[in-house]
Chimera marker file (.cmm) of the C-alpha trace (Angstrom):
<marker_set name="trace">
<marker id="1" x="4.979" y="-9.758" z="10.435" r="1" g="1" b="0" radius="0.5"/>
<marker id="2" x="3.650" y="-7.404" z="13.110" r="1" g="1" b="0" radius="0.5"/>
<marker id="3" x="0.249" y="-8.021" z="14.662" r="1" g="1" b="0" radius="0.5"/>
<marker id="4" x="-2.776" y="-5.717" z="14.799" r="1" g="1" b="0" radius="0.5"/>
<marker id="5" x="-2.608" y="-3.389" z="17.807" r="1" g="1" b="0" radius="0.5"/>
<marker id="6" x="1.162" y="-2.709" z="17.217" r="1" g="1" b="0" radius="0.5"/>
<marker id="7" x="2.219" y="0.860" z="16.664" r="1" g="1" b="0" radius="0.5"/>
<marker id="8" x="4.842" y="1.146" z="13.940" r="1" g="1" b="0" radius="0.5"/>
<marker id="9" x="7.654" y="3.678" z="13.306" r="1" g="1" b="0" radius="0.5"/>
<marker id="10" x="6.235" y="6.214" z="10.934" r="1" g="1" b="0" radius="0.5"/>
<marker id="11" x="9.324" y="8.611" z="11.083" r="1" g="1" b="0" radius="0.5"/>
<marker id="12" x="10.697" y="7.564" z="7.620" r="1" g="1" b="0" radius="0.5"/>
<marker id="13" x="10.523" y="9.289" z="4.263" r="1" g="1" b="0" radius="0.5"/>
<marker id="14" x="8.897" y="7.880" z="1.058" r="1" g="1" b="0" radius="0.5"/>
<marker id="15" x="8.476" y="9.403" z="-2.268" r="1" g="1" b="0" radius="0.5"/>
<marker id="16" x="4.877" y="9.712" z="-3.442" r="1" g="1" b="0" radius="0.5"/>
<marker id="17" x="2.879" y="10.581" z="-6.536" r="1" g="1" b="0" radius="0.5"/>
<marker id="18" x="-0.469" y="12.256" z="-5.790" r="1" g="1" b="0" radius="0.5"/>
<marker id="19" x="-2.539" y="13.978" z="-8.342" r="1" g="1" b="0" radius="0.5"/>
<marker id="20" x="0.308" y="13.811" z="-10.833" r="1" g="1" b="0" radius="0.5"/>
<marker id="21" x="2.771" y="15.554" z="-8.542" r="1" g="1" b="0" radius="0.5"/>
<marker id="22" x="5.907" y="14.090" z="-6.853" r="1" g="1" b="0" radius="0.5"/>
<marker id="23" x="7.009" y="14.832" z="-3.526" r="1" g="1" b="0" radius="0.5"/>
<marker id="24" x="8.966" y="13.425" z="-0.524" r="1" g="1" b="0" radius="0.5"/>
<marker id="25" x="7.099" y="13.149" z="2.670" r="1" g="1" b="0" radius="0.5"/>
<marker id="26" x="7.563" y="11.435" z="6.135" r="1" g="1" b="0" radius="0.5"/>
<marker id="27" x="5.201" y="8.336" z="6.280" r="1" g="1" b="0" radius="0.5"/>
<marker id="28" x="3.561" y="10.026" z="9.359" r="1" g="1" b="0" radius="0.5"/>
<marker id="29" x="2.446" y="12.996" z="7.187" r="1" g="1" b="0" radius="0.5"/>
<marker id="30" x="0.482" y="10.473" z="5.190" r="1" g="1" b="0" radius="0.5"/>
<marker id="31" x="-1.551" y="9.524" z="8.362" r="1" g="1" b="0" radius="0.5"/>
<marker id="32" x="-3.779" y="12.630" z="8.554" r="1" g="1" b="0" radius="0.5"/>
<marker id="33" x="-6.688" y="10.220" z="8.957" r="1" g="1" b="0" radius="0.5"/>
<marker id="34" x="-6.894" y="6.508" z="9.106" r="1" g="1" b="0" radius="0.5"/>
<marker id="35" x="-5.051" y="5.008" z="6.151" r="1" g="1" b="0" radius="0.5"/>
<marker id="36" x="-5.234" y="1.728" z="4.156" r="1" g="1" b="0" radius="0.5"/>
<marker id="37" x="-1.591" y="0.842" z="2.829" r="1" g="1" b="0" radius="0.5"/>
<marker id="38" x="-1.757" y="-1.882" z="0.060" r="1" g="1" b="0" radius="0.5"/>
<marker id="39" x="1.653" y="-3.311" z="-0.695" r="1" g="1" b="0" radius="0.5"/>
<marker id="40" x="2.320" y="-4.532" z="-4.243" r="1" g="1" b="0" radius="0.5"/>
<marker id="41" x="5.409" y="-5.750" z="-6.193" r="1" g="1" b="0" radius="0.5"/>
<marker id="42" x="5.600" y="-3.857" z="-9.531" r="1" g="1" b="0" radius="0.5"/>
<marker id="43" x="3.621" y="-1.651" z="-11.825" r="1" g="1" b="0" radius="0.5"/>
<marker id="44" x="2.335" y="-3.101" z="-14.991" r="1" g="1" b="0" radius="0.5"/>
<marker id="45" x="2.271" y="-6.787" z="-13.867" r="1" g="1" b="0" radius="0.5"/>
<marker id="46" x="-0.801" y="-8.945" z="-14.090" r="1" g="1" b="0" radius="0.5"/>
<marker id="47" x="-1.532" y="-9.577" z="-10.371" r="1" g="1" b="0" radius="0.5"/>
<marker id="48" x="-0.469" y="-5.957" z="-9.318" r="1" g="1" b="0" radius="0.5"/>
<marker id="49" x="-2.680" y="-4.436" z="-12.045" r="1" g="1" b="0" radius="0.5"/>
<marker id="50" x="-5.629" y="-6.491" z="-10.857" r="1" g="1" b="0" radius="0.5"/>
<marker id="51" x="-4.900" y="-5.429" z="-7.229" r="1" g="1" b="0" radius="0.5"/>
<marker id="52" x="-4.833" y="-1.677" z="-8.046" r="1" g="1" b="0" radius="0.5"/>
<marker id="53" x="-7.878" y="-1.870" z="-10.529" r="1" g="1" b="0" radius="0.5"/>
<marker id="54" x="-9.818" y="-3.364" z="-7.670" r="1" g="1" b="0" radius="0.5"/>
<marker id="55" x="-8.868" y="-0.371" z="-5.474" r="1" g="1" b="0" radius="0.5"/>
<marker id="56" x="-9.525" y="2.191" z="-8.253" r="1" g="1" b="0" radius="0.5"/>
<marker id="57" x="-13.135" y="0.855" z="-8.521" r="1" g="1" b="0" radius="0.5"/>
<marker id="58" x="-13.818" y="1.452" z="-4.802" r="1" g="1" b="0" radius="0.5"/>
<marker id="59" x="-11.440" y="4.333" z="-4.015" r="1" g="1" b="0" radius="0.5"/>
<marker id="60" x="-14.419" y="6.720" z="-3.561" r="1" g="1" b="0" radius="0.5"/>
<marker id="61" x="-16.012" y="4.356" z="-0.940" r="1" g="1" b="0" radius="0.5"/>
<marker id="62" x="-12.881" y="4.392" z="1.161" r="1" g="1" b="0" radius="0.5"/>
<marker id="63" x="-12.683" y="8.172" z="0.938" r="1" g="1" b="0" radius="0.5"/>
<marker id="64" x="-16.360" y="8.302" z="2.041" r="1" g="1" b="0" radius="0.5"/>
<marker id="65" x="-15.645" y="6.131" z="4.966" r="1" g="1" b="0" radius="0.5"/>
<marker id="66" x="-12.711" y="8.455" z="6.080" r="1" g="1" b="0" radius="0.5"/>
<marker id="67" x="-9.774" y="6.560" z="4.860" r="1" g="1" b="0" radius="0.5"/>
<marker id="68" x="-6.759" y="7.463" z="2.876" r="1" g="1" b="0" radius="0.5"/>
<marker id="69" x="-5.685" y="5.010" z="0.437" r="1" g="1" b="0" radius="0.5"/>
<marker id="70" x="-1.992" y="4.367" z="-0.383" r="1" g="1" b="0" radius="0.5"/>
<marker id="71" x="-0.516" y="1.690" z="-2.724" r="1" g="1" b="0" radius="0.5"/>
<marker id="72" x="3.077" y="1.150" z="-2.195" r="1" g="1" b="0" radius="0.5"/>
<marker id="73" x="5.783" y="-0.616" z="-4.336" r="1" g="1" b="0" radius="0.5"/>
<marker id="74" x="9.443" y="-0.248" z="-5.152" r="1" g="1" b="0" radius="0.5"/>
<marker id="75" x="8.627" y="1.472" z="-8.368" r="1" g="1" b="0" radius="0.5"/>
<marker id="76" x="10.056" y="4.944" z="-9.047" r="1" g="1" b="0" radius="0.5"/>
<marker id="77" x="7.808" y="7.956" z="-8.976" r="1" g="1" b="0" radius="0.5"/>
<marker id="78" x="8.283" y="8.388" z="-12.745" r="1" g="1" b="0" radius="0.5"/>
<marker id="79" x="6.826" y="4.934" z="-13.211" r="1" g="1" b="0" radius="0.5"/>
<marker id="80" x="4.091" y="5.638" z="-10.684" r="1" g="1" b="0" radius="0.5"/>
<marker id="81" x="3.049" y="8.780" z="-12.801" r="1" g="1" b="0" radius="0.5"/>
<marker id="82" x="2.478" y="6.548" z="-15.906" r="1" g="1" b="0" radius="0.5"/>
<marker id="83" x="0.856" y="3.882" z="-13.933" r="1" g="1" b="0" radius="0.5"/>
<marker id="84" x="-1.605" y="6.279" z="-12.335" r="1" g="1" b="0" radius="0.5"/>
<marker id="85" x="-2.534" y="7.581" z="-15.834" r="1" g="1" b="0" radius="0.5"/>
<marker id="86" x="-2.873" y="4.076" z="-17.224" r="1" g="1" b="0" radius="0.5"/>
<marker id="87" x="-5.273" y="2.789" z="-14.569" r="1" g="1" b="0" radius="0.5"/>
<marker id="88" x="-6.900" y="6.252" z="-13.613" r="1" g="1" b="0" radius="0.5"/>
<marker id="89" x="-5.497" y="5.963" z="-10.100" r="1" g="1" b="0" radius="0.5"/>
<marker id="90" x="-6.639" y="8.860" z="-7.897" r="1" g="1" b="0" radius="0.5"/>
<marker id="91" x="-5.077" y="7.787" z="-4.571" r="1" g="1" b="0" radius="0.5"/>
<marker id="92" x="-1.415" y="8.039" z="-3.466" r="1" g="1" b="0" radius="0.5"/>
<marker id="93" x="1.149" y="5.843" z="-5.005" r="1" g="1" b="0" radius="0.5"/>
<marker id="94" x="4.362" y="5.541" z="-2.813" r="1" g="1" b="0" radius="0.5"/>
<marker id="95" x="7.808" y="4.507" z="-4.105" r="1" g="1" b="0" radius="0.5"/>
<marker id="96" x="9.656" y="2.618" z="-1.486" r="1" g="1" b="0" radius="0.5"/>
<marker id="97" x="12.733" y="0.930" z="-3.117" r="1" g="1" b="0" radius="0.5"/>
<marker id="98" x="14.513" y="0.592" z="0.197" r="1" g="1" b="0" radius="0.5"/>
<marker id="99" x="11.628" y="-1.275" z="1.773" r="1" g="1" b="0" radius="0.5"/>
<marker id="100" x="11.191" y="1.130" z="4.709" r="1" g="1" b="0" radius="0.5"/>
<marker id="101" x="7.512" y="0.372" z="5.176" r="1" g="1" b="0" radius="0.5"/>
<marker id="102" x="8.074" y="-3.407" z="5.122" r="1" g="1" b="0" radius="0.5"/>
<marker id="103" x="10.892" y="-3.129" z="7.594" r="1" g="1" b="0" radius="0.5"/>
<marker id="104" x="8.566" y="-0.947" z="9.856" r="1" g="1" b="0" radius="0.5"/>
<marker id="105" x="5.822" y="-3.719" z="9.594" r="1" g="1" b="0" radius="0.5"/>
<marker id="106" x="8.362" y="-6.627" z="9.692" r="1" g="1" b="0" radius="0.5"/>
<marker id="107" x="6.795" y="-7.979" z="6.431" r="1" g="1" b="0" radius="0.5"/>
<marker id="108" x="9.985" y="-8.851" z="4.311" r="1" g="1" b="0" radius="0.5"/>
<marker id="109" x="9.811" y="-12.350" z="3.287" r="1" g="1" b="0" radius="0.5"/>
<marker id="110" x="11.822" y="-14.768" z="1.251" r="1" g="1" b="0" radius="0.5"/>
<marker id="111" x="10.562" y="-15.301" z="-2.341" r="1" g="1" b="0" radius="0.5"/>
<marker id="112" x="11.654" y="-17.306" z="-5.250" r="1" g="1" b="0" radius="0.5"/>
<marker id="113" x="11.581" y="-16.572" z="-9.040" r="1" g="1" b="0" radius="0.5"/>
<marker id="114" x="13.197" y="-18.702" z="-11.643" r="1" g="1" b="0" radius="0.5"/>
<marker id="115" x="14.982" y="-20.619" z="-8.973" r="1" g="1" b="0" radius="0.5"/>
<marker id="116" x="16.577" y="-17.569" z="-7.440" r="1" g="1" b="0" radius="0.5"/>
<marker id="117" x="15.638" y="-16.683" z="-3.881" r="1" g="1" b="0" radius="0.5"/>
<marker id="118" x="15.501" y="-13.073" z="-2.699" r="1" g="1" b="0" radius="0.5"/>
<marker id="119" x="13.875" y="-11.079" z="-0.045" r="1" g="1" b="0" radius="0.5"/>
<marker id="120" x="10.982" y="-8.599" z="-0.773" r="1" g="1" b="0" radius="0.5"/>
<marker id="121" x="7.899" y="-7.164" z="0.954" r="1" g="1" b="0" radius="0.5"/>
<marker id="122" x="4.831" y="-9.519" z="1.224" r="1" g="1" b="0" radius="0.5"/>
<marker id="123" x="1.763" y="-8.690" z="-0.846" r="1" g="1" b="0" radius="0.5"/>
<marker id="124" x="-0.290" y="-7.507" z="2.106" r="1" g="1" b="0" radius="0.5"/>
<marker id="125" x="-2.397" y="-4.643" z="3.216" r="1" g="1" b="0" radius="0.5"/>
<marker id="126" x="-2.649" y="-2.668" z="6.497" r="1" g="1" b="0" radius="0.5"/>
<marker id="127" x="-5.228" y="-0.342" z="8.089" r="1" g="1" b="0" radius="0.5"/>
<marker id="128" x="-3.312" y="2.152" z="10.139" r="1" g="1" b="0" radius="0.5"/>
<marker id="129" x="-4.549" y="4.774" z="12.586" r="1" g="1" b="0" radius="0.5"/>
<marker id="130" x="-3.330" y="8.347" z="12.638" r="1" g="1" b="0" radius="0.5"/>
<marker id="131" x="-0.959" y="7.567" z="15.460" r="1" g="1" b="0" radius="0.5"/>
<marker id="132" x="0.651" y="4.631" z="13.529" r="1" g="1" b="0" radius="0.5"/>
<marker id="133" x="-1.148" y="1.913" z="15.285" r="1" g="1" b="0" radius="0.5"/>
<marker id="134" x="-2.058" y="-1.002" z="12.974" r="1" g="1" b="0" radius="0.5"/>
<marker id="135" x="-5.659" y="-1.695" z="13.308" r="1" g="1" b="0" radius="0.5"/>
<marker id="136" x="-5.918" y="-4.653" z="10.918" r="1" g="1" b="0" radius="0.5"/>
<marker id="137" x="-3.811" y="-6.689" z="8.482" r="1" g="1" b="0" radius="0.5"/>
<marker id="138" x="-4.478" y="-8.644" z="5.403" r="1" g="1" b="0" radius="0.5"/>
<marker id="139" x="-1.551" y="-11.028" z="5.160" r="1" g="1" b="0" radius="0.5"/>
<marker id="140" x="-2.238" y="-12.430" z="1.686" r="1" g="1" b="0" radius="0.5"/>
<marker id="141" x="-4.109" y="-10.039" z="-0.723" r="1" g="1" b="0" radius="0.5"/>
<marker id="142" x="-6.693" y="-11.466" z="-3.101" r="1" g="1" b="0" radius="0.5"/>
<marker id="143" x="-5.583" y="-9.484" z="-6.169" r="1" g="1" b="0" radius="0.5"/>
<marker id="144" x="-8.851" y="-9.882" z="-8.038" r="1" g="1" b="0" radius="0.5"/>
<marker id="145" x="-11.004" y="-8.916" z="-5.000" r="1" g="1" b="0" radius="0.5"/>
<marker id="146" x="-8.756" y="-6.611" z="-2.935" r="1" g="1" b="0" radius="0.5"/>
<marker id="147" x="-11.202" y="-3.814" z="-2.478" r="1" g="1" b="0" radius="0.5"/>
<marker id="148" x="-13.891" y="-6.218" z="-1.276" r="1" g="1" b="0" radius="0.5"/>
<marker id="149" x="-11.739" y="-7.792" z="1.303" r="1" g="1" b="0" radius="0.5"/>
<marker id="150" x="-10.562" y="-4.386" z="2.603" r="1" g="1" b="0" radius="0.5"/>
<marker id="151" x="-14.283" y="-3.307" z="2.853" r="1" g="1" b="0" radius="0.5"/>
<marker id="152" x="-15.054" y="-6.273" z="4.853" r="1" g="1" b="0" radius="0.5"/>
<marker id="153" x="-12.143" y="-5.575" z="7.286" r="1" g="1" b="0" radius="0.5"/>
<marker id="154" x="-13.200" y="-1.866" z="7.717" r="1" g="1" b="0" radius="0.5"/>
<marker id="155" x="-16.840" y="-2.892" z="8.376" r="1" g="1" b="0" radius="0.5"/>
<marker id="156" x="-15.519" y="-5.227" z="11.143" r="1" g="1" b="0" radius="0.5"/>
<marker id="157" x="-13.423" y="-2.609" z="12.933" r="1" g="1" b="0" radius="0.5"/>
<link id1="1" id2="2" r="1" g="1" b="0" radius="0.2"/>
<link id1="2" id2="3" r="1" g="1" b="0" radius="0.2"/>
<link id1="3" id2="4" r="1" g="1" b="0" radius="0.2"/>
<link id1="4" id2="5" r="1" g="1" b="0" radius="0.2"/>
<link id1="5" id2="6" r="1" g="1" b="0" radius="0.2"/>
<link id1="6" id2="7" r="1" g="1" b="0" radius="0.2"/>
<link id1="7" id2="8" r="1" g="1" b="0" radius="0.2"/>
<link id1="8" id2="9" r="1" g="1" b="0" radius="0.2"/>
<link id1="9" id2="10" r="1" g="1" b="0" radius="0.2"/>
<link id1="10" id2="11" r="1" g="1" b="0" radius="0.2"/>
<link id1="11" id2="12" r="1" g="1" b="0" radius="0.2"/>
<link id1="12" id2="13" r="1" g="1" b="0" radius="0.2"/>
<link id1="13" id2="14" r="1" g="1" b="0" radius="0.2"/>
<link id1="14" id2="15" r="1" g="1" b="0" radius="0.2"/>
<link id1="15" id2="16" r="1" g="1" b="0" radius="0.2"/>
<link id1="16" id2="17" r="1" g="1" b="0" radius="0.2"/>
<link id1="17" id2="18" r="1" g="1" b="0" radius="0.2"/>
<link id1="18" id2="19" r="1" g="1" b="0" radius="0.2"/>
<link id1="19" id2="20" r="1" g="1" b="0" radius="0.2"/>
<link id1="20" id2="21" r="1" g="1" b="0" radius="0.2"/>
<link id1="21" id2="22" r="1" g="1" b="0" radius="0.2"/>
<link id1="22" id2="23" r="1" g="1" b="0" radius="0.2"/>
<link id1="23" id2="24" r="1" g="1" b="0" radius="0.2"/>
<link id1="24" id2="25" r="1" g="1" b="0" radius="0.2"/>
<link id1="25" id2="26" r="1" g="1" b="0" radius="0.2"/>
<link id1="26" id2="27" r="1" g="1" b="0" radius="0.2"/>
<link id1="27" id2="28" r="1" g="1" b="0" radius="0.2"/>
<link id1="28" id2="29" r="1" g="1" b="0" radius="0.2"/>
<link id1="29" id2="30" r="1" g="1" b="0" radius="0.2"/>
<link id1="30" id2="31" r="1" g="1" b="0" radius="0.2"/>
<link id1="31" id2="32" r="1" g="1" b="0" radius="0.2"/>
<link id1="32" id2="33" r="1" g="1" b="0" radius="0.2"/>
<link id1="33" id2="34" r="1" g="1" b="0" radius="0.2"/>
<link id1="34" id2="35" r="1" g="1" b="0" radius="0.2"/>
<link id1="35" id2="36" r="1" g="1" b="0" radius="0.2"/>
<link id1="36" id2="37" r="1" g="1" b="0" radius="0.2"/>
<link id1="37" id2="38" r="1" g="1" b="0" radius="0.2"/>
<link id1="38" id2="39" r="1" g="1" b="0" radius="0.2"/>
<link id1="39" id2="40" r="1" g="1" b="0" radius="0.2"/>
<link id1="40" id2="41" r="1" g="1" b="0" radius="0.2"/>
<link id1="41" id2="42" r="1" g="1" b="0" radius="0.2"/>
<link id1="42" id2="43" r="1" g="1" b="0" radius="0.2"/>
<link id1="43" id2="44" r="1" g="1" b="0" radius="0.2"/>
<link id1="44" id2="45" r="1" g="1" b="0" radius="0.2"/>
<link id1="45" id2="46" r="1" g="1" b="0" radius="0.2"/>
<link id1="46" id2="47" r="1" g="1" b="0" radius="0.2"/>
<link id1="47" id2="48" r="1" g="1" b="0" radius="0.2"/>
<link id1="48" id2="49" r="1" g="1" b="0" radius="0.2"/>
<link id1="49" id2="50" r="1" g="1" b="0" radius="0.2"/>
<link id1="50" id2="51" r="1" g="1" b="0" radius="0.2"/>
<link id1="51" id2="52" r="1" g="1" b="0" radius="0.2"/>
<link id1="52" id2="53" r="1" g="1" b="0" radius="0.2"/>
<link id1="53" id2="54" r="1" g="1" b="0" radius="0.2"/>
<link id1="54" id2="55" r="1" g="1" b="0" radius="0.2"/>
<link id1="55" id2="56" r="1" g="1" b="0" radius="0.2"/>
<link id1="56" id2="57" r="1" g="1" b="0" radius="0.2"/>
<link id1="57" id2="58" r="1" g="1" b="0" radius="0.2"/>
<link id1="58" id2="59" r="1" g="1" b="0" radius="0.2"/>
<link id1="59" id2="60" r="1" g="1" b="0" radius="0.2"/>
<link id1="60" id2="61" r="1" g="1" b="0" radius="0.2"/>
<link id1="61" id2="62" r="1" g="1" b="0" radius="0.2"/>
<link id1="62" id2="63" r="1" g="1" b="0" radius="0.2"/>
<link id1="63" id2="64" r="1" g="1" b="0" radius="0.2"/>
<link id1="64" id2="65" r="1" g="1" b="0" radius="0.2"/>
<link id1="65" id2="66" r="1" g="1" b="0" radius="0.2"/>
<link id1="66" id2="67" r="1" g="1" b="0" radius="0.2"/>
<link id1="67" id2="68" r="1" g="1" b="0" radius="0.2"/>
<link id1="68" id2="69" r="1" g="1" b="0" radius="0.2"/>
<link id1="69" id2="70" r="1" g="1" b="0" radius="0.2"/>
<link id1="70" id2="71" r="1" g="1" b="0" radius="0.2"/>
<link id1="71" id2="72" r="1" g="1" b="0" radius="0.2"/>
<link id1="72" id2="73" r="1" g="1" b="0" radius="0.2"/>
<link id1="73" id2="74" r="1" g="1" b="0" radius="0.2"/>
<link id1="74" id2="75" r="1" g="1" b="0" radius="0.2"/>
<link id1="75" id2="76" r="1" g="1" b="0" radius="0.2"/>
<link id1="76" id2="77" r="1" g="1" b="0" radius="0.2"/>
<link id1="77" id2="78" r="1" g="1" b="0" radius="0.2"/>
<link id1="78" id2="79" r="1" g="1" b="0" radius="0.2"/>
<link id1="79" id2="80" r="1" g="1" b="0" radius="0.2"/>
<link id1="80" id2="81" r="1" g="1" b="0" radius="0.2"/>
<link id1="81" id2="82" r="1" g="1" b="0" radius="0.2"/>
<link id1="82" id2="83" r="1" g="1" b="0" radius="0.2"/>
<link id1="83" id2="84" r="1" g="1" b="0" radius="0.2"/>
<link id1="84" id2="85" r="1" g="1" b="0" radius="0.2"/>
<link id1="85" id2="86" r="1" g="1" b="0" radius="0.2"/>
<link id1="86" id2="87" r="1" g="1" b="0" radius="0.2"/>
<link id1="87" id2="88" r="1" g="1" b="0" radius="0.2"/>
<link id1="88" id2="89" r="1" g="1" b="0" radius="0.2"/>
<link id1="89" id2="90" r="1" g="1" b="0" radius="0.2"/>
<link id1="90" id2="91" r="1" g="1" b="0" radius="0.2"/>
<link id1="91" id2="92" r="1" g="1" b="0" radius="0.2"/>
<link id1="92" id2="93" r="1" g="1" b="0" radius="0.2"/>
<link id1="93" id2="94" r="1" g="1" b="0" radius="0.2"/>
<link id1="94" id2="95" r="1" g="1" b="0" radius="0.2"/>
<link id1="95" id2="96" r="1" g="1" b="0" radius="0.2"/>
<link id1="96" id2="97" r="1" g="1" b="0" radius="0.2"/>
<link id1="97" id2="98" r="1" g="1" b="0" radius="0.2"/>
<link id1="98" id2="99" r="1" g="1" b="0" radius="0.2"/>
<link id1="99" id2="100" r="1" g="1" b="0" radius="0.2"/>
<link id1="100" id2="101" r="1" g="1" b="0" radius="0.2"/>
<link id1="101" id2="102" r="1" g="1" b="0" radius="0.2"/>
<link id1="102" id2="103" r="1" g="1" b="0" radius="0.2"/>
<link id1="103" id2="104" r="1" g="1" b="0" radius="0.2"/>
<link id1="104" id2="105" r="1" g="1" b="0" radius="0.2"/>
<link id1="105" id2="106" r="1" g="1" b="0" radius="0.2"/>
<link id1="106" id2="107" r="1" g="1" b="0" radius="0.2"/>
<link id1="107" id2="108" r="1" g="1" b="0" radius="0.2"/>
<link id1="108" id2="109" r="1" g="1" b="0" radius="0.2"/>
<link id1="109" id2="110" r="1" g="1" b="0" radius="0.2"/>
<link id1="110" id2="111" r="1" g="1" b="0" radius="0.2"/>
<link id1="111" id2="112" r="1" g="1" b="0" radius="0.2"/>
<link id1="112" id2="113" r="1" g="1" b="0" radius="0.2"/>
<link id1="113" id2="114" r="1" g="1" b="0" radius="0.2"/>
<link id1="114" id2="115" r="1" g="1" b="0" radius="0.2"/>
<link id1="115" id2="116" r="1" g="1" b="0" radius="0.2"/>
<link id1="116" id2="117" r="1" g="1" b="0" radius="0.2"/>
<link id1="117" id2="118" r="1" g="1" b="0" radius="0.2"/>
<link id1="118" id2="119" r="1" g="1" b="0" radius="0.2"/>
<link id1="119" id2="120" r="1" g="1" b="0" radius="0.2"/>
<link id1="120" id2="121" r="1" g="1" b="0" radius="0.2"/>
<link id1="121" id2="122" r="1" g="1" b="0" radius="0.2"/>
<link id1="122" id2="123" r="1" g="1" b="0" radius="0.2"/>
<link id1="123" id2="124" r="1" g="1" b="0" radius="0.2"/>
<link id1="124" id2="125" r="1" g="1" b="0" radius="0.2"/>
<link id1="125" id2="126" r="1" g="1" b="0" radius="0.2"/>
<link id1="126" id2="127" r="1" g="1" b="0" radius="0.2"/>
<link id1="127" id2="128" r="1" g="1" b="0" radius="0.2"/>
<link id1="128" id2="129" r="1" g="1" b="0" radius="0.2"/>
<link id1="129" id2="130" r="1" g="1" b="0" radius="0.2"/>
<link id1="130" id2="131" r="1" g="1" b="0" radius="0.2"/>
<link id1="131" id2="132" r="1" g="1" b="0" radius="0.2"/>
<link id1="132" id2="133" r="1" g="1" b="0" radius="0.2"/>
<link id1="133" id2="134" r="1" g="1" b="0" radius="0.2"/>
<link id1="134" id2="135" r="1" g="1" b="0" radius="0.2"/>
<link id1="135" id2="136" r="1" g="1" b="0" radius="0.2"/>
<link id1="136" id2="137" r="1" g="1" b="0" radius="0.2"/>
<link id1="137" id2="138" r="1" g="1" b="0" radius="0.2"/>
<link id1="138" id2="139" r="1" g="1" b="0" radius="0.2"/>
<link id1="139" id2="140" r="1" g="1" b="0" radius="0.2"/>
<link id1="140" id2="141" r="1" g="1" b="0" radius="0.2"/>
<link id1="141" id2="142" r="1" g="1" b="0" radius="0.2"/>
<link id1="142" id2="143" r="1" g="1" b="0" radius="0.2"/>
<link id1="143" id2="144" r="1" g="1" b="0" radius="0.2"/>
<link id1="144" id2="145" r="1" g="1" b="0" radius="0.2"/>
<link id1="145" id2="146" r="1" g="1" b="0" radius="0.2"/>
<link id1="146" id2="147" r="1" g="1" b="0" radius="0.2"/>
<link id1="147" id2="148" r="1" g="1" b="0" radius="0.2"/>
<link id1="148" id2="149" r="1" g="1" b="0" radius="0.2"/>
<link id1="149" id2="150" r="1" g="1" b="0" radius="0.2"/>
<link id1="150" id2="151" r="1" g="1" b="0" radius="0.2"/>
<link id1="151" id2="152" r="1" g="1" b="0" radius="0.2"/>
<link id1="152" id2="153" r="1" g="1" b="0" radius="0.2"/>
<link id1="153" id2="154" r="1" g="1" b="0" radius="0.2"/>
<link id1="154" id2="155" r="1" g="1" b="0" radius="0.2"/>
<link id1="155" id2="156" r="1" g="1" b="0" radius="0.2"/>
<link id1="156" id2="157" r="1" g="1" b="0" radius="0.2"/>
</marker_set>
């Protein structure tokens, strides 16, 4: 995993859902102000729902502090649209089935489920400045209290 202070490559494309609309953008287009990127595994799973519900509750606070909020997973934009409606998500959901963001942050880890090993992005969060410099990292997200841990990180920047 990269370290705070590292500038990541932001010249890759992702599909996003924002305000119910799908579009393809370069990641750097999402960095029009400091941005929080919260990585989760899949829509409609217990831990990921908790992680996003926590963000939903404090999304306005992050906006008032001048931060964009992006939650990213491998789910399709179609799935993201339904998920945003279900949880009342008003921030960007990004679809990254090829793990481009995880590759940019060197955060692909080995995981195991039902005895099978596979590689996938770590459940982590990043505060990224407009030029792509990572200002802070949460390496292991607390799904139940994710917004609070992000608020603490931001207050200490």
